[in-house]
Backbone bond lengths (Angstrom), bond angles and torsions (degrees), N, CA, C in turn:
res aa  C-N    CA-C-N  psi(-1)  N-CA   C-N-CA  omega(-1)  CA-C   N-CA-C  phi
1 M - - - 1.451 - - 1.529 109.10 -
2 T 1.330 116.85 132.95 1.447 119.91 179.31 1.541 110.43 -78.66
3 V 1.332 113.42 135.80 1.472 119.58 -178.49 1.522 108.08 -91.85
4 D 1.331 115.40 131.39 1.463 122.44 -179.61 1.531 106.99 -91.55
5 F 1.359 116.87 90.50 1.419 119.42 -173.88 1.518 111.54 -71.19
6 K 1.335 118.20 -28.39 1.443 120.73 176.33 1.503 110.08 -62.27
7 D 1.344 116.55 -42.40 1.469 120.00 179.13 1.574 111.07 -64.74
8 L 1.335 115.04 -41.28 1.455 120.80 178.49 1.545 109.81 -62.26
9 R 1.341 114.34 -38.80 1.493 118.06 -179.41 1.537 111.22 -65.93
10 T 1.368 114.48 -41.52 1.438 119.02 177.69 1.541 113.51 -61.32
11 K 1.375 113.30 -43.33 1.459 119.53 178.45 1.536 111.25 -64.05
12 M 1.353 116.19 -38.38 1.460 121.04 177.21 1.524 109.34 -56.57
13 V 1.327 114.86 -53.56 1.482 120.33 -177.80 1.535 111.41 -61.75
14 D 1.313 117.42 -45.14 1.448 122.15 -176.04 1.543 112.79 -68.82
15 N 1.356 115.29 -38.43 1.480 119.30 -171.69 1.516 114.29 -100.57
16 Q 1.311 117.04 -23.84 1.472 119.93 -178.06 1.519 114.81 -110.94
17 V 1.291 116.61 -31.82 1.465 121.97 -172.31 1.561 111.16 -96.39
18 R 1.319 114.87 -60.36 1.454 118.09 179.60 1.545 115.32 -58.61
19 T 1.314 115.05 -33.01 1.476 121.85 -178.61 1.539 113.34 -76.79
20 T 1.315 117.11 -2.43 1.486 119.69 179.91 1.526 110.63 -119.78
21 D 1.308 116.04 38.29 1.502 123.81 171.74 1.503 112.19 69.18
22 V 1.287 118.27 25.79 1.448 121.12 172.77 1.559 107.48 -93.48
23 T 1.321 114.60 114.13 1.504 119.16 -174.69 1.458 113.89 -124.23
24 E 1.358 118.89 -5.27 1.464 122.85 179.58 1.529 109.51 -64.79
25 L 1.320 116.29 112.37 1.477 120.16 -172.55 1.536 113.04 -66.28
26 R 1.340 117.29 -35.55 1.427 119.84 179.36 1.535 111.29 -65.26
27 L 1.324 115.46 -36.71 1.446 120.58 179.59 1.542 110.00 -71.36
28 I 1.325 116.68 -43.28 1.452 119.61 178.09 1.524 111.49 -61.97
29 S 1.329 117.72 -39.59 1.448 121.37 175.68 1.544 111.91 -62.30
30 A 1.319 116.32 -42.99 1.465 120.70 179.58 1.538 109.49 -62.12
31 M 1.343 118.17 -43.01 1.457 119.27 -177.16 1.514 111.36 -74.19
32 L 1.351 117.48 -19.76 1.477 119.97 171.56 1.524 112.89 -76.02
33 D 1.296 115.96 -25.32 1.486 121.37 -177.25 1.520 116.05 -94.38
34 V 1.308 116.56 -34.33 1.467 117.38 -174.81 1.507 110.80 -77.57
35 P 1.320 117.81 123.21 1.489 121.95 -178.28 1.540 113.26 -75.09
36 R 1.322 114.20 90.39 1.476 120.25 -176.66 1.511 112.51 -54.15
37 E 1.323 115.45 -34.17 1.480 121.23 -177.32 1.524 111.38 -59.99
38 A 1.292 117.60 -26.71 1.484 121.47 -177.15 1.545 111.89 -73.37
39 F 1.332 117.39 -13.20 1.445 121.96 -173.87 1.543 112.39 -105.86
40 V 1.299 118.27 9.59 1.459 121.66 174.42 1.537 108.63 -119.74
41 G 1.325 116.19 169.94 1.468 119.35 177.23 1.504 112.37 -63.68
42 A 1.348 116.28 155.61 1.459 120.37 -177.18 1.510 111.73 -59.73
43 D 1.333 118.39 -27.67 1.464 121.28 -179.93 1.513 113.46 -80.96
44 R 1.375 116.22 -6.52 1.463 119.93 -179.19 1.505 113.50 -117.54
45 R 1.352 117.15 8.36 1.487 119.09 -173.71 1.509 110.30 -60.59
46 E 1.326 119.97 -37.19 1.467 120.10 -177.83 1.523 112.53 -73.43
47 L 1.341 116.58 -9.80 1.457 120.75 177.04 1.503 113.45 -102.20
48 A 1.351 116.45 4.63 1.443 122.39 -172.16 1.521 113.04 -61.54
49 Y 1.321 120.29 -21.72 1.461 122.37 -173.14 1.538 112.16 -111.72
50 I 1.296 118.62 9.73 1.480 118.61 176.17 1.532 111.10 -71.98
51 D 1.314 116.23 160.53 1.458 119.38 -177.44 1.543 109.97 -92.12
52 E 1.333 114.16 58.29 1.466 122.54 175.41 1.487 108.84 -143.82
53 D 1.348 118.06 160.18 1.438 121.46 170.26 1.538 109.91 -67.56
54 I 1.310 117.31 141.82 1.475 118.76 -177.99 1.521 108.42 -113.25
55 A 1.301 115.78 127.12 1.461 121.30 178.53 1.504 112.16 -64.36
56 L 1.351 116.70 138.45 1.435 120.41 177.46 1.494 110.19 -118.09
57 S 1.304 119.63 150.44 1.438 123.35 178.73 1.547 108.71 -73.49
58 S 1.317 113.79 126.95 1.481 117.80 178.74 1.524 108.69 -146.87
59 T 1.327 115.57 165.94 1.458 121.48 -177.73 1.527 112.95 -96.33
60 G 1.305 116.40 -6.51 1.468 119.40 -177.21 1.552 110.54 -121.78
61 E 1.313 115.97 -133.30 1.472 120.81 178.75 1.546 109.08 -63.19
62 P 1.324 117.56 151.43 1.475 121.07 177.59 1.541 111.96 -54.05
63 R 1.304 115.91 136.06 1.454 121.02 178.56 1.496 111.19 -128.70
64 F 1.319 116.25 155.70 1.461 120.62 -172.23 1.482 111.68 -141.85
65 L 1.354 116.05 153.86 1.420 124.09 167.75 1.509 106.22 -85.24
66 M 1.313 116.52 119.26 1.499 120.36 -175.41 1.522 113.12 -60.18
67 E 1.315 117.81 140.50 1.421 123.77 175.45 1.566 110.97 -52.72
68 P 1.300 118.57 137.32 1.484 121.86 -172.56 1.530 116.77 -51.61
69 S 1.340 118.31 -44.47 1.428 120.21 -173.75 1.530 113.92 -65.86
70 P 1.384 118.38 -52.41 1.455 116.66 179.63 1.516 112.69 -66.26
71 F 1.326 117.19 -29.38 1.471 120.31 177.25 1.540 109.33 -64.04
72 A 1.336 115.48 -48.50 1.462 119.70 179.63 1.503 112.51 -62.46
73 K 1.344 117.21 -41.03 1.484 119.17 178.47 1.517 113.71 -67.57
74 L 1.332 115.71 -32.45 1.462 119.82 176.30 1.495 112.92 -66.98
75 V 1.337 115.65 -43.30 1.462 121.48 179.84 1.549 109.27 -67.78
76 Q 1.329 116.82 -42.33 1.446 119.67 176.86 1.535 111.34 -56.30
77 L 1.350 114.31 -43.60 1.435 120.41 -179.48 1.532 113.27 -56.78
78 A 1.336 115.25 -32.30 1.458 122.14 -177.88 1.522 112.73 -74.08
79 A 1.356 118.23 -19.82 1.440 123.32 179.65 1.553 112.21 51.75
80 V 1.328 115.20 59.38 1.495 121.87 -175.98 1.499 108.56 -71.98
81 G 1.359 115.96 128.12 1.455 121.22 178.83 1.529 112.97 -103.05
82 P 1.324 118.54 165.61 1.464 120.66 -175.18 1.519 113.71 -66.05
83 Q 1.282 120.77 -20.91 1.463 123.22 179.85 1.555 112.07 -97.57
84 D 1.311 117.28 -0.27 1.475 119.91 -173.49 1.536 111.95 -75.91
85 V 1.328 113.38 145.93 1.459 123.45 168.50 1.532 107.48 -100.58
86 V 1.326 117.97 124.33 1.430 122.63 -171.01 1.505 109.94 -115.50
87 L 1.356 115.99 138.62 1.486 122.24 168.49 1.522 107.81 -105.06
88 D 1.305 117.31 117.69 1.485 123.38 -178.62 1.526 104.54 -103.00
89 I 1.335 116.83 105.49 1.459 121.19 -177.77 1.532 111.14 -92.88
90 G 1.329 115.17 121.90 1.431 119.73 -177.29 1.536 111.95 82.56
91 C 1.331 115.03 48.89 1.488 119.23 -174.19 1.483 114.12 -71.63
92 A 1.355 118.74 -12.73 1.467 123.84 178.80 1.541 108.66 53.79
93 T 1.311 117.87 -121.76 1.491 121.69 -175.32 1.543 112.07 -82.78
94 G 1.350 117.24 -7.09 1.454 119.23 172.45 1.513 117.83 109.38
95 Y 1.370 117.22 0.67 1.478 119.56 -178.08 1.534 110.06 -60.17
96 S 1.327 116.25 -48.25 1.461 117.22 -177.60 1.497 112.50 -62.58
97 A 1.344 118.69 -37.34 1.462 122.90 178.38 1.528 109.58 -64.44
98 A 1.329 117.78 -37.99 1.461 120.65 -179.85 1.514 110.01 -64.95
99 V 1.323 118.15 -43.06 1.463 120.63 179.44 1.518 110.90 -66.04
100 L 1.316 114.51 -45.44 1.513 119.35 178.58 1.529 112.29 -61.83
101 S 1.286 116.42 -34.63 1.475 121.69 -178.55 1.557 110.69 -64.18
102 R 1.335 117.40 -25.88 1.457 120.83 176.44 1.523 111.56 -77.03
103 L 1.327 117.18 -15.02 1.463 120.57 -176.01 1.495 112.25 -105.64
104 A 1.364 118.01 -25.21 1.461 122.02 -168.75 1.511 110.91 -115.31
105 S 1.358 114.31 172.98 1.447 119.74 173.60 1.495 113.13 -70.58
106 S 1.353 115.04 -45.63 1.447 120.86 176.89 1.503 111.17 -155.05
107 V 1.334 117.02 160.61 1.477 121.91 -176.31 1.500 109.33 -134.93
108 I 1.327 116.30 130.31 1.459 123.31 170.74 1.529 104.08 -100.95
109 A 1.335 117.06 116.25 1.462 122.96 -173.92 1.537 107.91 -104.04
110 L 1.290 119.56 107.49 1.436 125.34 -174.62 1.523 111.25 -95.26
111 E 1.327 117.65 130.06 1.462 121.42 178.74 1.507 108.55 -142.23
112 S 1.342 116.26 137.03 1.427 123.11 179.34 1.511 115.69 -90.51
113 D 1.333 116.68 -22.21 1.463 123.15 -179.90 1.527 109.31 -89.82
114 A 1.279 116.75 117.80 1.480 122.05 -174.19 1.560 110.67 -62.14
115 T 1.314 116.85 -38.47 1.461 118.02 -179.87 1.506 111.90 -66.87
116 L 1.315 116.66 -43.24 1.460 119.43 176.75 1.512 113.12 -67.22
117 A 1.331 117.19 -35.02 1.472 120.39 177.19 1.525 110.64 -63.18
118 R 1.313 116.90 -41.94 1.493 118.12 178.12 1.507 111.41 -66.23
119 Q 1.323 116.86 -39.94 1.468 118.38 176.94 1.506 113.15 -61.50
120 A 1.345 112.72 -44.67 1.503 117.88 177.40 1.519 111.55 -58.64
121 T 1.334 116.70 -47.32 1.468 120.33 -179.95 1.517 111.23 -58.52
122 D 1.320 116.97 -46.56 1.469 121.57 -175.01 1.518 109.56 -67.33
123 T 1.324 117.98 -46.36 1.474 121.08 -177.01 1.517 112.68 -68.33
124 L 1.301 118.75 -44.52 1.467 122.29 178.71 1.515 110.33 -62.66
125 S 1.346 117.39 -40.31 1.461 122.60 178.62 1.505 109.76 -63.33
126 A 1.335 115.91 -48.79 1.434 120.00 -175.69 1.520 112.80 -63.33
127 L 1.335 116.20 -31.86 1.449 121.45 -179.08 1.545 114.40 -89.50
128 G 1.360 116.26 -2.95 1.419 121.37 173.73 1.517 116.66 83.98
129 Y 1.334 117.25 24.94 1.438 118.69 178.51 1.564 107.91 -87.80
130 D 1.341 113.57 82.13 1.448 119.71 -168.62 1.543 113.87 -80.33
131 N 1.277 117.26 -11.14 1.469 117.97 178.95 1.552 112.56 -97.71
132 V 1.335 116.15 23.04 1.468 122.43 176.04 1.523 107.64 -117.81
133 A 1.324 117.63 134.16 1.465 124.83 171.64 1.502 108.33 -119.50
134 V 1.319 116.68 120.38 1.466 122.01 178.03 1.535 107.86 -88.65
135 V 1.324 115.67 129.79 1.502 120.08 -179.68 1.554 104.90 -128.26
136 E 1.314 113.44 151.08 1.494 118.53 -178.74 1.530 111.50 -113.05
137 G 1.310 116.23 135.18 1.470 120.92 -179.76 1.522 110.18 173.65
138 P 1.337 116.55 173.91 1.477 119.62 177.61 1.525 112.16 -65.25
139 L 1.284 115.70 133.55 1.489 119.77 -171.32 1.500 112.03 -65.93
140 K 1.370 116.88 -40.51 1.457 120.67 -174.40 1.498 111.95 -68.22
141 A 1.355 119.36 -14.18 1.486 121.13 -179.24 1.509 109.68 -88.17
142 G 1.345 120.36 -10.85 1.448 121.47 -173.12 1.536 109.17 64.23
143 Y 1.326 113.52 -155.18 1.486 119.85 179.27 1.500 110.10 -146.00
144 A 1.373 113.12 79.20 1.459 119.43 -173.57 1.550 113.34 -62.70
145 A 1.321 117.01 -25.54 1.471 121.03 -177.16 1.496 113.70 -53.24
146 E 1.308 118.79 -34.23 1.467 123.26 -177.78 1.543 111.65 -106.70
147 G 1.318 116.60 3.61 1.476 118.96 -178.50 1.531 113.04 -87.89
148 P 1.325 117.68 -178.00 1.456 124.19 -0.35 1.525 112.62 -77.44
149 Y 1.381 115.25 169.20 1.442 120.11 -170.00 1.569 109.19 -117.69
150 D 1.315 113.24 152.00 1.467 119.45 173.75 1.525 109.10 -75.20
151 V 1.333 115.36 -36.52 1.461 119.45 -176.03 1.505 108.26 -140.01
152 I 1.367 117.80 138.34 1.442 122.95 172.31 1.515 106.91 -126.13
153 V 1.333 117.17 127.20 1.450 124.79 -179.98 1.510 111.32 -118.31
154 L 1.325 117.76 126.36 1.446 119.73 177.27 1.518 107.92 -103.27
155 G 1.332 115.19 124.76 1.451 120.64 -172.30 1.495 115.98 -90.42
156 G 1.349 117.21 42.17 1.428 123.53 175.06 1.505 111.62 174.43
157 A 1.308 118.61 175.43 1.436 121.38 -175.53 1.541 109.74 -79.39
158 V 1.367 115.11 147.63 1.429 121.65 175.87 1.549 109.19 -128.84
159 E 1.346 115.10 158.88 1.431 117.70 174.44 1.511 111.58 -90.37
160 E 1.306 117.89 -32.13 1.462 122.69 173.35 1.497 110.70 -150.55
161 L 1.329 118.35 159.32 1.446 122.99 -178.90 1.527 108.04 -106.71
162 P 1.345 118.34 126.09 1.465 120.51 177.41 1.539 110.92 -67.98
163 E 1.317 114.50 150.11 1.467 120.46 176.83 1.528 110.78 -63.00
164 A 1.373 114.52 -29.90 1.484 118.33 -178.34 1.524 110.30 -55.80
165 L 1.276 119.28 -33.43 1.491 120.93 -176.96 1.548 109.93 -73.28
166 F 1.311 116.76 -39.76 1.445 119.29 178.49 1.554 111.25 -62.95
167 G 1.357 113.96 -32.37 1.448 121.13 178.94 1.540 112.64 -69.64
168 Q 1.345 116.79 -15.78 1.456 119.69 -179.60 1.535 112.51 -98.97
169 M 1.302 116.72 8.46 1.458 122.37 175.23 1.510 112.05 -86.06
170 K 1.315 119.85 137.04 1.425 122.15 172.35 1.532 110.57 -72.93
171 E 1.317 116.41 163.15 1.461 118.58 170.47 1.518 108.76 -59.37
172 G 1.322 116.68 128.04 1.447 121.31 -175.68 1.511 112.96 84.37
173 G 1.338 117.20 -1.35 1.460 122.31 -176.27 1.533 110.43 -70.89
174 R 1.364 114.55 160.42 1.458 120.86 178.55 1.520 109.22 -125.05
175 L 1.300 113.89 145.92 1.499 122.45 173.76 1.498 106.17 -130.32
176 V 1.388 113.92 131.60 1.445 117.78 178.05 1.536 106.87 -120.92
177 A 1.353 116.80 139.33 1.448 122.87 -178.59 1.534 108.67 -158.69
178 V 1.345 113.77 148.95 1.441 119.85 169.18 1.524 107.51 -93.31
179 V 1.340 115.86 117.93 1.447 121.33 -179.23 1.537 109.46 -105.38
180 G 1.328 116.91 123.35 1.454 120.16 -178.55 1.527 108.51 110.57
181 Y 1.288 115.26 149.65 1.468 121.68 -174.69 1.544 111.41 -105.88
182 G 1.293 117.44 147.86 1.465 122.73 176.48 1.526 109.84 62.39
183 N 1.302 116.00 -142.55 1.459 120.52 -175.97 1.537 113.26 -68.44
184 A 1.322 117.16 -8.25 1.474 121.39 178.55 1.565 111.54 -85.90
185 G 1.306 115.04 -3.82 1.486 120.96 -175.01 1.521 111.32 -70.41
186 V 1.343 114.65 135.57 1.489 121.66 175.44 1.524 108.36 -132.32
187 A 1.318 117.43 130.00 1.472 122.29 175.48 1.538 105.83 -81.02
188 N 1.329 114.75 126.21 1.445 122.38 -179.87 1.514 112.05 -119.74
189 L 1.314 116.10 146.60 1.433 122.63 173.01 1.556 110.03 -108.05
190 Y 1.322 116.35 124.32 1.448 122.83 179.30 1.524 107.04 -111.10
191 V 1.347 115.97 132.51 1.470 121.17 -178.88 1.503 108.35 -128.36
192 K 1.344 118.50 136.32 1.462 121.61 177.04 1.507 109.76 -98.23
193 N 1.302 115.17 123.97 1.444 122.96 176.18 1.528 108.90 -131.87
194 A 1.331 118.03 126.85 1.474 121.99 -179.57 1.527 110.60 51.63
195 G 1.293 116.86 37.99 1.441 122.27 174.80 1.518 114.12 81.53
196 V 1.318 117.09 -2.18 1.458 121.48 -176.79 1.529 108.10 -111.87
197 V 1.363 113.73 134.46 1.487 119.70 -177.72 1.506 108.19 -100.84
198 G 1.383 112.01 120.72 1.454 120.20 177.25 1.500 109.57 -104.78
199 R 1.318 116.68 158.74 1.484 122.93 -179.14 1.505 113.33 -121.52
200 A 1.337 115.39 139.26 1.461 120.56 173.81 1.537 108.37 -129.62
201 R 1.326 116.71 135.96 1.438 121.74 -179.18 1.513 108.00 -73.28
202 G 1.366 115.44 135.29 1.466 119.67 178.71 1.510 111.47 -100.08
203 F 1.358 116.04 -75.47 1.475 120.39 -176.65 1.500 110.38 -159.06
204 N 1.321 118.54 161.34 1.432 122.88 176.42 1.527 109.61 -71.94
205 A 1.306 117.26 139.98 1.462 121.03 -178.52 1.510 110.84 -155.64
206 A 1.351 117.60 125.01 1.458 121.76 175.84 1.549 105.53 -108.12
207 V 1.358 113.87 100.77 1.463 119.82 179.06 1.542 109.40 -125.30
208 K 1.280 114.30 162.19 1.459 121.26 -177.74 1.562 111.87 -65.27
209 P 1.297 118.50 147.58 1.479 119.06 -175.85 1.497 114.27 -81.00
210 L 1.333 115.24 155.00 1.429 123.23 171.94 1.505 107.93 -91.55
211 P 1.339 120.30 145.29 1.474 122.30 179.99 1.540 109.98 -73.88
212 G 1.323 115.76 145.35 1.462 119.74 170.85 1.535 114.81 94.87
213 F 1.296 119.60 5.07 1.494 121.34 -175.59 1.479 111.97 -116.63
214 R 1.325 120.72 18.31 1.460 119.99 175.73 1.534 111.17 -79.12
215 R 1.311 115.09 146.66 1.453 120.44 -178.94 1.553 108.40 -68.87
216 E 1.307 116.05 137.23 1.458 119.51 179.67 1.526 108.02 -74.46
217 A 1.353 113.06 136.05 1.446 119.01 -179.59 1.516 110.30 -63.94
218 A 1.313 115.45 136.08 1.500 123.20 -178.56 1.514 108.27 -91.53
219 F 1.310 117.78 146.43 1.440 122.67 174.80 1.560 109.22 -71.31
220 V 1.295 115.24 135.73 1.455 120.51 176.21 1.527 108.42 -112.44
221 F 1.294 117.37 123.72 1.498 121.47 -178.11 1.559 108.15 -97.40
């Protein structure tokens, strides 16, 4: 039986995204257009639109495609504008970068896993997302070479945020990230004004972690 992915995409947006206070029309349009099934393994295509994180094949720590609702709420929190340059940290197979590319001027998609980076490059190129550049490197270092950025999005939960990432924000720039693991996770919005980064609480979110962002253990005397 042929799977109607367009119908599944519409149901995902109507039942998982719109019902969780996502109202940004440009974001909703992007999520209706980007073929989420193209960014998962062939054996998981029919599961691409379920309201769960989807495991991706990787050569390092386990990686996941974030559940649609928290992903949409996180991107909405960032308020991405048409002229913005975005750094997508932990792009995995490229789905997040594809959605962000519909909202922004350009996207730098950073991935630490070489296998996932190649998949992202191939899929984004094949689908014609020409304003996305996939780069490989450690996620916690960001990608200063193309910065500073109007928006930085972290595609998974972290225990702490490195100062290096705040240094890659433009004046007036926004960074969104889920800080804390499991049910302790909170999506926060960070904004840089006059060189100082302030934080505002967004919403509770339990999402899978990104590698490399655990707090270093302190010596106890």
